[in-house]
C-alpha positions in Angstrom: -66.5 103.4 80.2 -68.7 101.4 77.6 -68.9 101.9 74.1 -71.8 104.1 73.0 -74.4 102.0 71.3 -77.5 103.0 69.3 -80.8 101.3 68.5 -82.1 98.2 70.8 -79.8 97.2 73.2 -80.5 93.5 72.8 -78.6 92.2 69.6 -79.6 92.3 66.2 -82.8 94.6 67.0 -81.5 97.8 65.7 -84.7 99.0 63.9 -85.7 102.6 64.8 -89.1 103.6 65.5 -90.7 104.6 61.7 -93.9 106.8 61.7 -96.8 105.9 59.4 -98.7 108.1 56.8 -100.7 111.1 58.0 -103.7 109.9 60.1 -107.1 110.6 58.9 -109.7 113.2 60.0 -112.3 111.8 62.6 -115.8 112.5 63.4 -114.4 114.4 66.5 -111.7 116.4 64.4 -111.6 120.1 63.7 -113.0 119.7 60.3 -116.6 120.5 62.0 -115.1 123.5 63.8 -113.3 125.0 60.9 -116.5 124.3 58.8 -118.3 126.3 61.1 -115.9 129.4 60.5 -116.4 128.8 57.1 -120.2 128.7 57.2 -119.9 132.1 59.2 -117.7 133.8 56.6 -120.4 132.8 54.1 -123.4 134.0 56.1 -121.8 137.5 56.3 -120.9 137.4 52.6 -124.9 137.0 52.3 -124.0 133.5 50.3 -125.4 130.4 52.2 -124.5 128.1 49.4 -120.8 127.5 50.1 -119.2 130.8 48.9 -118.7 131.9 45.1 -117.9 128.6 44.1 -121.1 126.8 45.3 -121.2 123.4 46.2 -119.3 120.8 43.6 -121.2 117.9 42.2 -118.3 115.9 43.4 -115.6 116.8 45.9 -111.9 116.0 45.1 -108.8 116.1 47.3 -105.4 116.7 46.3 -102.7 115.6 48.9 -100.0 118.4 49.4 -96.6 117.5 48.0 -94.8 115.0 50.0 -98.1 113.6 51.9 -98.9 110.1 51.1 -102.5 109.1 52.1 -103.1 105.5 52.8 -106.3 103.7 51.6 -108.0 104.0 55.0 -107.3 107.6 55.0 -108.7 108.0 51.4 -112.0 106.4 52.4 -112.6 108.6 55.4 -112.0 111.6 53.5 -114.3 110.6 50.8 -117.0 109.7 53.6 -116.6 113.3 54.7 -117.7 114.6 51.3 -121.6 113.9 52.4 -121.1 115.9 55.5 -119.3 118.7 53.5 -122.0 119.0 51.2 -124.4 119.3 53.9 -122.4 122.4 55.2 -122.5 123.8 52.0 -118.9 123.9 51.6 -117.3 124.7 48.2 -114.3 122.8 46.7 -111.6 125.2 48.1 -112.9 125.0 51.6 -113.2 121.1 51.5 -109.4 120.9 50.5 -108.2 123.4 52.9 -110.2 121.9 55.8 -108.4 118.4 55.1 -105.1 119.6 54.9 -105.8 121.5 58.2 -107.1 118.3 59.8 -104.4 116.0 58.4 -101.6 118.3 59.5 -102.7 118.7 62.9 -103.2 114.9 63.4 -99.7 114.6 61.8 -98.6 117.1 64.5 -99.7 115.1 67.3 -98.3 111.9 65.6 -94.8 113.7 65.5 -95.3 114.5 69.3 -96.3 111.3 70.4 -93.3 109.4 68.5 -90.7 112.0 69.9 -91.8 111.4 73.6 -91.6 107.7 72.7 -88.5 107.9 71.6 -87.0 109.9 74.4 -88.4 107.6 76.8 -86.6 104.5 75.4 -83.3 106.3 75.0 -83.8 107.1 78.4 -84.2 103.4 79.2 -80.8 102.7 77.3 -79.1 105.3 79.2 -80.3 104.0 82.4 -79.3 100.6 81.6 -76.0 101.4 80.7 -75.4 103.1 84.3 -77.2 100.5 86.3 -75.4 99.1 89.3 -76.1 95.6 88.5 -75.6 95.3 84.8 -74.1 98.6 83.9 -70.4 99.8 83.6 -67.7 97.8 82.2 -69.4 94.8 82.4 -72.4 96.1 80.3 -71.5 94.2 77.0 -71.0 91.1 78.7 -74.0 91.2 80.8 -76.2 91.9 77.4 -74.4 88.7 75.9 -75.7 86.9 78.9 -79.2 88.2 78.7 -79.6 87.2 75.1 -78.7 83.8 76.1 -81.6 83.6 78.4 -83.6 84.9 75.4 -82.3 82.3 72.8 -83.1 79.6 75.4 -86.7 80.2 76.7 -87.9 83.4 74.4 -90.4 82.7 71.5 -91.0 84.8 68.5 -93.7 86.8 70.4 -91.2 87.6 73.1 -88.6 88.8 70.8 -91.1 91.3 69.1 -92.0 92.7 72.0 -88.5 93.1 73.1 -87.8 95.0 70.0 -88.6 98.4 68.7 -91.8 98.9 66.7 -91.3 99.1 63.0 -93.1 98.2 59.9 -91.9 94.7 59.9 -92.3 94.8 63.6 -95.5 96.5 64.5 -96.2 94.8 68.1 -92.5 95.8 69.3 -92.8 97.7 72.7 -88.7 98.2 72.8 -89.1 96.7 76.3 -85.7 95.1 75.6 -83.9 98.2 76.5 -85.7 98.9 79.9 -83.0 98.1 82.5 -85.5 96.2 84.9 -86.1 93.7 82.0 -82.3 93.5 81.3 -81.6 92.8 84.7 -84.2 90.0 85.1 -82.9 88.0 81.6 -79.3 88.8 82.8 -80.2 86.9 86.2 -82.0 84.3 84.3 -78.8 83.7 81.8 -76.6 83.4 84.9 -78.9 80.7 86.3 -78.7 78.5 83.3 -75.1 79.3 82.6 -72.7 76.3 82.8 -71.2 75.7 85.9 -67.8 76.9 86.4 -65.6 74.3 88.1 -64.5 75.5 91.4 -60.6 75.2 92.4 -59.5 74.9 96.1 -56.8 77.0 97.5 -54.8 73.9 98.6 -51.2 73.5 97.5 -51.0 70.6 94.8 -50.8 67.3 96.2 -47.3 65.6 96.2 -46.5 61.9 96.0 -45.8 61.7 99.8 -49.1 63.4 100.5 -50.8 60.9 98.4 -49.1 57.9 99.8 -50.0 58.9 103.2 -53.9 59.2 102.0 -53.8 56.1 99.8 -51.1 53.9 100.8 -52.5 50.7 99.4 -52.0 52.3 95.9 -48.2 52.3 96.1 -45.7 49.5 96.1 -44.5 49.3 99.6 -41.2 47.4 98.6 -40.4 50.5 97.0 
């Protein structure tokens, strides 16, 4: 049985997939839907100006504890302020709607990451059990594949073979796919130094050599 490995199967690429900060609210997000629900509540209460608090002069958003907002997300949240004012949202509604949308986006992101991680792990398991490169010779075949990458791979190819990360955003983790590993292994074997083929015949004796090359030996002996 082969030794259990984690991370990318290709050597020196053990980065694990890292998730980024929460995605921002888009124009097609449930902000508008949730805002509609808020408006309905305001109309039922007889207040069409955003509830008892009223529309503030300027909206502010306080990220929940543990949530980091990047600059791009901050810009989109601020851009939503104009639409929120047209909707007549008060500060509390504004805060609640954005928190809801960010949480929903994070859930979608987490599901996507989980699905991707599961797929890559399935690739690794399939590679280790592959009839051509898996089994007891798996580690040796990986080294052969790595030699092919070292000789012919450029930085762009190496980036694609590795898992995506903050330092390697273009990574696709395809260096874990059994089909890719089979191909690299075949290339590695094709470019390997040839092995000297030994015959099965018994070693040549002096008598045999004399019969084959009589002029090379002293006939008076």
